[in-house]
C-alpha positions in Angstrom: -48.1 -6.8 73.9 -47.7 -10.4 73.7 -45.1 -12.5 71.7 -47.0 -13.1 68.9 -48.5 -9.3 68.5 -44.6 -8.0 68.5 -44.0 -10.7 66.1 -47.1 -9.8 64.0 -46.4 -5.3 64.6 -42.3 -6.4 63.4 -43.3 -8.5 60.4 -45.9 -5.5 59.5 -43.1 -3.0 59.7 -41.2 -4.9 57.3 -43.8 -5.3 55.0 -44.2 -0.9 55.0 -40.3 -0.7 54.4 -40.5 -3.3 51.7 -43.4 -1.4 49.6 -41.5 1.6 50.8 -38.6 0.8 48.8 -40.9 -0.7 45.9 -42.0 2.8 45.7 -39.0 4.9 45.7 -38.0 2.5 43.0 -40.6 3.1 41.0 -39.9 6.9 41.6 -36.3 7.2 40.7 -37.2 5.1 37.3 -40.1 6.7 36.4 -37.5 10.1 37.4 -34.9 8.2 34.7 -37.4 7.4 31.8 -38.7 11.6 31.5 -35.0 12.5 31.3 -34.8 10.2 28.3 -37.9 11.2 26.8 -35.9 15.1 26.9 -33.2 13.7 25.9 -34.5 11.8 22.5 -36.9 15.5 22.4 -33.5 17.1 21.8 -31.8 14.9 19.0 -35.1 15.0 17.2 -35.2 18.9 16.7 -31.0 18.7 16.4 -31.9 15.8 13.7 -34.9 18.5 11.4 -32.4 20.8 11.9 -29.5 18.9 10.0 -32.0 17.7 7.8 -33.1 20.9 6.5 -29.5 22.5 6.1 -28.8 19.2 3.9 -31.8 20.3 1.5 -30.6 23.4 1.6 -27.3 23.2 0.5 -27.8 20.4 -2.3 -31.1 21.4 -3.4 -31.2 25.0 -2.7 -33.3 27.9 -0.8 -36.3 25.9 -2.7 -36.1 22.8 -2.1 -36.2 24.1 1.5 -39.9 26.6 1.2 -40.6 23.5 0.4 -40.1 21.1 2.1 -41.2 23.8 4.6 -44.5 24.0 3.0 -44.5 19.8 3.4 -44.5 19.4 7.2 -48.1 20.1 7.8 -49.6 16.7 5.6 -47.0 14.6 7.8 
């Protein structure tokens, strides 16, 4: 191999390494985003539960039944 071929090979290797590091970073970012979404889903479910409990305490059982019956219209 000549010097220019060796230099080109090193440049290609450096590019591949940068591309690989970028791809790994993208994958880590996507995994973190998926974890965040799953925690948000849990918070939404908790919020709905607490809202219905509060509605039950304030408005009584009939208000809870009415609230549940209105869910399909949301």
